[in-house]
N, C-alpha and C positions, 0 to 999 in steps of 0.2 A: 503493500502498499504507498502508494507518495504520496503527501500533502504539501501544496503548494498553494500557498496566500495570495501572489501574487494578482494586482489587478487591474493588469494589466498584461499586457503581448510582450516580457519579459526574460531575458536570456536563462532565468531564475526556471519557468515556464516551461521555453522550449525544452532547458536540457530534460525536466519532468517527465514531457511528455513524448520527449525524443526516448527514455529510458522506456520506458512503460510499452510503446511501440513493438522497442525489441525485447522486449520482454516477453511480450505475449508470440511475438514471431518465432522464441524460441522454444514456444511453446508453455509457459508461462501462465497465470493466471497475474494481472499486474492492476490494481485501482489503482483512480488519479482521484484525489481527490481535491478541489480548486475554490472558490469562495463562493461565496452565491452572488449573484450578482452581475459577472462575470462571461455572460453567456454572450456577447457577444466579444470581449475582448478577451477569451484564454478560450474558452469551453468547444466556439465551433471553432477558430486555430488550432482542437488539440483534433476533434475527431476527424478535421481535415490529415492529418500526418497518420492516423490511422487506428487511434485511442477510440476503445469499445469501451470498457467500464469504468465510468464517471460517476460520483460522487460531490457534493457539496455538504459545505458547514457555513457557519457564518464570519466567523476568520477574521474578524472587525477587529481594528486598527487598538494596538492603547486593552487598557484591563477594562470592560465591559461585563462583571457580573453574569448577568441575566445567560445574555450570548452564551461567552465561555460555557457557562453552565452546563446550556443545552449542544454547546457542539461537544463537552469532555461524556456528557452518555453518549455520542449517538461511535464517539473513537470506544471507548471501552464497551460497546455492543458487536465492535468488528473487529477489537484486538484479539477472538478469537480465533476468528476465519483467515489471521494474517502470518505470515511466520514470520515477515519482515518491519519494521516502517518505517518508513525513507523523510526523513522532511529536510524542509528547502527554503526555513524562514522559521526567525527569532518568534514568532506567536504561536506556530504548528510545532516547533519545539517543544518550547513551553508545557502545551496541550499533551503530546503524547507522548511527555518524560514525567505528568502530572498522574495519566492515566497509567503509564507502567505504574508505579506508585503505591497504585490504591488497587490494578487489579488484581485479578486473582493468574491472571494468563498473559506473564511477562513475556513481551516479544523482545527480542535485538532493537536498537535504536539506531540508527545513523542520519550521519548531519552531511549536506551537503552545504559549502561553505561555497559564492559564488564569487564574491568583492572581495577586494582587496583594501581589507580595514580590519586596526586593529581589534582581539576580541579585549574587551576590559575585563579585566582580573580579579573582579570581584567574589564578594562571597556564594551567593545564588548563581553564577559563574561554573564558579570551582566545581557547585554540585550539580552542574548543569552540564558541560562537560566531562569530569572528571570521573562521576559514579550515576547518573544517569545518561549517558551516552557512550555505543560500545565501535562507532565506530564514523568517526571526519573523515569525510570523500574531501577533498580541492579539485579546481578546473585549476589550478597551476600548481607546479612546484613552489613557485615564488610566497602566494599562497598557502602554503604545507610548512612553508619555513617559518612564516610568522604563526604559525596557531603552533608550534612549538615552541618559541619565544615566548610568547603568552605564559608558558608552563602552566596550563590549564587540559592539553591532552599528551600523552605517555605518547611515544614516534612512534611503541609498534600499532597505536591505534587512529594513525592519520595516514592517508594515499593520497597522493596527485593520481586524479585519471586526468587526464586535457584530452579534446575530440570533442567530436560529438556530430559530424556533419552526417546530413541526412546520405550515405554512397549509394543508395538506387537512385536517387534523382541526381547527383553529381558527380556527372559521366565524364569521364575529357572527348568521348564519343557525340558531345553533344553538338550540333549544331548550329551555329553563332548565326551564319550571313544570315538569313531569310530574317530576322532585328536589324540588324546593318540596313539590309535595301529598305525595310519600311524604313529607315531614319530617313532616305535619303543616303546613303553612305557609301562611297567608292569601297561596298568592300571583294574579297573572293579569296581564302588563306589557297594557298601555291605549292605541291608539293617539296620534300625534301628536295632546299638544292637548286631550288626555283625564288627566285624572289618572287614577293607577291606582287599582286598588282594593286593591292590596296590601300586605302588611309591605316595605321596601324589603329584601333579604338584604343583608347584604355581611359577605367574604370576604376569606380571604386562602387562601393555598396556599401551604404550608412547611413544610418538617421543623421537627421542635421544639427549635428554639436558642437562645441569646441571647440573640446577632445579631443576626435575624430581628425583631427585635421585637414582637413576642407581647404583648408584657407592656405598650409601649408603647398595643399597640389595646385593651388592657381599661382602661390607667386614663381615654381618651382615653372608651372607651363609657360610664363610667361616669356623666360629670358631663354627656353625652348625652340616659342614659334618667332619667335627676334632671328634667332639663330639660322632660321628656315625646316628648319624639323618638320615633316609628314603628319601626323596627329592628328583624334579626334577625341576630347576627353567625353565622356560620359557619366554622370548623376545620379545614382541611381535608388530611390529612399526619397526621405520629410520629412521637416520639424524645424522649430524653430528656426533656427540657423541659414535656413535655405535664403531666404530672401535681402542680408549680405552676403550670401556668397553668389546669388546670380550680381548683387551690385559687385563683388570685386570680379565679377568677371569682364564683366560689360568694362570696368575699369578700362583691364590689364590689356580690352580691346584682342581679348578673344571667343567673342562674341559667335565669329562664322564657325568658331572650333570644339563649341562644346552642346549638350544635350543633355537637360534636365527631364530624364523621364516620371519623377516622383516613385509613387508606389506600386510594384510589380506583381501582380498573381503569380507568377511563374519567377521565382530570382533565377532558379534553375538555367532559362532560357536567356535569362538577360547576361546573368555571369557567362555563360557560352557565349554571348557577341566581346568576351573582350579578350584581346591579342595582352595583354600588359591591364594585370590586376592590384590597382595599390589598398595597403593597408596601411597610412599612415597617422596613425593613432599619437596621440603626444604624450602618454601615461599608458601604463598598463588597461585594461581592458577588459579582465575578468577570464572569460571563458572561451572571449573572439570567435564566435561562432563564424561570420562572414570567413576567417585568413583560412578554418578547416574547409570553408565551401571553396573557396578559388581554388585550395592544393588538391581538395577532392575532384575538380574538372579540370583536373592537367591545366592549372593556364600557369603563365609566366608571372610572380609574383616581383612584387618592393615593398616588401616590409620595417618596420620600423622595430630596430632593435631594444622591445619591451616586451613585460608581461612575459605573457604564452608563446608566441613568439621565437623573443630569442635561447628560450625552452625548446625546444622544438626543430628549429630551423634552421643549417645549415650555409654560410655567407655563402653564394660561387654553386653551390652542389643542389638546394630544391628552394631557395628562392636568393633576393638580394638583398641583402639586411642596411641598411641606413641608421643614424641617428636620429628618433626624434624629434620631429620641430624643427628637422636643418634643413629648407629649401633647398642649398644648395648640394648637396650631398645628392637630393633626390631629385634635380637638373639631370644628375654627373652620374647617378646608374636610370636611369629615363633613358638619358641619350646610350648608354650603352647597350641598350636592351633597344629605342630601334634599331638603330644602325646593326642588325646582328639577330636575324631571323634563327639563326641554327641555333642561338643560344636558349633565345627565344624558348623555339622546341625541347631540348636537352633539358632547363629550369623546367618544363611544364609536366615533361614525359618523370623530372622527377619527383615530383609535387603529387601527381594521383597518382606512383607509387609508394610512397614515403604513408600518406592519407588513407589510402586502400591498407595499406598493412597494419595499420596504425590506431589510425584519428577517427576513424564514422563512427556513427552513431552503434554498431550492432560491434565496434570492438570494443569499444572501452564499457559496454552491454556484458558481454561476458569477461572482463576483468570482473566487472562492479557481483557477478551471480558469483562466482570464485570464493567472491568477500561473502555473500547474501549465506556461502553455505557455510561458512567457516561458518561465521556467527550462529546459524542457525542448530546447525552441530554440537555449539558448546555445552557444555552441564549449565 
């Protein structure tokens, strides 16, 4: 049973839904418990991933005695039918911990830490993590080290499990030329050894937020455009920072070199249109799902050397790595890839091999199942 109290489709919600779907594919019964009232924002998205068993709780933010009591009674009723309870945020963590404390049928409790935010080592958290929680899963090694440094979780009870891309949807065989043609771009990838006929498409799939690095991309692209390099920028996503980026694109004279797609129903198709995929985050992005999707789709990636990207990628082998927030270095990496189609192909092939061997949702869930079995078998 996975419990996630997200009010929107965050990385937490995606991770929980992805794991539930992969558990079902592997022949296990998995129930996803969501916050009531998130049918449009979370539950429908989980169902679109193929999650079949979904329940709801109030999971209201903060201390809500009446609602929390009702949620607690529901969890107590579900415990006998579960082998493992896996939680993703503080609200459900406390709810499950208290349910285990008062129930005759205690179940192993697993918590995933999705964010780079230190755990406060006060007395309540010491009980919650040290005594009530059987395993902490983190989405990056940096978050794992952070948990250990806090002194709340013994080293042998915290494990980093990066990855989570949908390995069935994101495949190197995706043909993005159709999308490029719809956009009026001169697309057309050539076979190995033959120069490409079209303009390379450089893209970023991300919500428009400052930390995502859109402004760094615009700054790097401005210098490349002045040098005469042919390319077209593709911004995929939406968010409050979008008007500012549109304005900076116009001021940089890149209006005829950039397209804003907004929200897309099929991100795999959009990613498949990219010759070069950018992950220019200014700081650690927790799970970094889009990075794994780029890799699984076999794109040539340029990534900031931050967070999980620095942990799973090797510069020049599976991607090109640059310092976060460094526009000149990003421009140099872009210039290198734009001028070397063979390197783009080689990086894309290496990226796909890495992702499908280690970083898909199926691979992550297989490792998680091993931990579940160990916890369920413990006396």
